C-alpha positions as CSV (number, residue, x, y, z in Angstrom):
1,M,0.1,0.0,0.2
2,L,2.8,2.3,1.0
3,Q,4.6,1.7,-2.2
4,G,1.6,1.9,-4.4
5,L,0.6,5.5,-2.7
6,T,4.1,7.0,-2.7
7,G,6.0,5.3,-5.4
8,G,9.2,4.7,-3.1
9,A,11.2,1.9,-1.9
10,T,12.9,0.7,1.3
11,D,16.7,1.2,1.3
12,S,18.1,-2.2,2.3
13,D,21.0,-0.9,4.1
14,T,19.3,1.4,6.6
15,G,15.9,-0.2,6.5
16,V,14.3,3.2,5.8
17,Y,11.3,3.6,3.4
18,S,11.4,7.0,1.2
19,T,9.0,8.0,-1.3
20,A,9.8,8.7,-5.0
21,R,10.5,12.4,-3.8
22,G,13.2,11.1,-1.2
23,E,11.1,11.7,2.0
24,P,11.0,9.0,4.6
25,K,7.6,7.7,5.7
26,C,6.2,5.2,8.4
27,Y,3.2,3.3,8.5
28,T,1.2,1.3,10.9
29,S,-1.8,-0.8,10.5
30,T,-4.6,-3.0,12.2
31,D,-6.2,-6.0,10.6
32,Q,-9.6,-5.8,12.5
33,V,-11.5,-2.8,14.2
34,M,-14.9,-4.0,15.2
35,S,-17.9,-2.4,16.8
36,P,-21.6,-3.2,16.9
37,A,-22.2,0.6,16.8
38,Y,-20.5,0.8,13.1
39,G,-23.5,-1.3,12.0
40,Q,-25.4,1.8,11.6
41,L,-23.0,3.5,9.2
42,T,-22.8,2.6,5.4
43,A,-19.6,2.6,3.6
44,D,-20.2,6.0,2.4
45,R,-20.6,7.5,6.0
46,L,-17.3,5.6,6.9
47,F,-15.3,7.2,4.2
48,D,-16.9,10.6,4.9
49,A,-15.8,10.3,8.4
50,V,-12.0,9.5,7.4
51,S,-12.4,12.7,4.8
52,G,-14.2,14.9,7.1
53,H,-11.5,14.5,9.8
54,E,-8.8,14.9,6.9
55,L,-7.3,11.6,7.3
56,H,-7.7,10.9,3.5
57,F,-4.6,10.5,1.1
58,D,-2.9,13.7,1.0
59,H,-1.1,13.7,-2.3
60,I,1.0,16.7,-1.5
61,R,2.2,15.6,2.0
62,Q,1.8,11.8,1.2
63,L,-0.1,11.0,4.3
64,A,-3.0,8.8,4.5
65,V,-5.4,6.5,6.2
66,V,-6.5,3.6,3.9
67,L,-9.3,1.5,4.8
68,H,-9.9,-2.0,3.6
69,K,-11.7,-5.2,4.4
70,L,-14.9,-3.6,5.3
71,S,-16.8,-6.3,6.9
72,A,-19.9,-7.6,9.0
73,R,-19.5,-10.3,11.4
74,G,-22.3,-11.2,13.6
75,D,-23.8,-8.1,14.9
76,S,-20.4,-6.0,14.5
77,V,-19.2,-4.1,11.6
78,G,-15.5,-3.5,11.0
79,F,-12.6,-2.6,8.9
80,A,-9.0,-2.7,8.7
81,A,-6.6,0.2,8.1
82,E,-3.1,1.4,7.3
83,A,-1.9,4.9,8.5
84,I,1.0,6.4,6.5
85,A,2.7,9.4,8.1
86,D,6.2,11.0,8.5
87,S,6.8,9.2,11.9
88,R,5.5,5.9,13.5
89,E,4.1,7.9,16.4
90,E,2.2,10.1,14.0
91,A,1.0,7.2,12.0
92,D,-0.4,5.6,15.3
93,A,-2.0,8.8,16.1
94,R,-3.7,9.2,12.2
95,L,-5.1,5.6,13.0
96,A,-6.5,6.4,16.6
97,R,-8.0,9.6,15.1
98,T,-9.8,7.2,12.4
99,V,-11.2,5.1,15.2
100,A,-12.3,8.1,17.2
101,A,-13.9,9.6,14.0
102,F,-16.0,6.4,13.3
103,D,-17.0,6.2,16.9
104,Q,-18.2,9.8,16.6
105,A,-20.0,9.1,13.4
106,A,-21.6,5.8,15.0
107,G,-22.8,8.0,17.9
108,R,-24.4,10.8,15.7
109,A,-26.1,7.9,13.8
110,S,-27.8,6.3,16.9
C-alpha cells in the first residue's frame, strides 16, 4: 500500500522507506477494528468520516489512512486500515483518530 501510494522503496542498508521524492515515511496498520455501533454506518459514511477529519490521502504531503476489508461479522461491523505518516508516532495517532472519527459518526447515527 505504501509503495503504491508514494512510489518509493525501502533502502536495504538502512531499512528506511522513502517516497519517490526522497521523503522518509512510516506506516502502521490494524487487521480489524470491530464495533456493533458501526453497523449503523454505511460505507459512504465511513469514508466520509475519514475525509471529514482530513485523514484521507494527501497527495502533496503523502499522508493517508487507507481503509480496506470493510466487513460485517455477527452483530459487528469492522474494517482494517493502514496509516501512512512521517513518523511511527504520527501514523499511530492517525489510526487512533480514524477509530475516534468512526466512533463519533456512529454516535451521531444512533
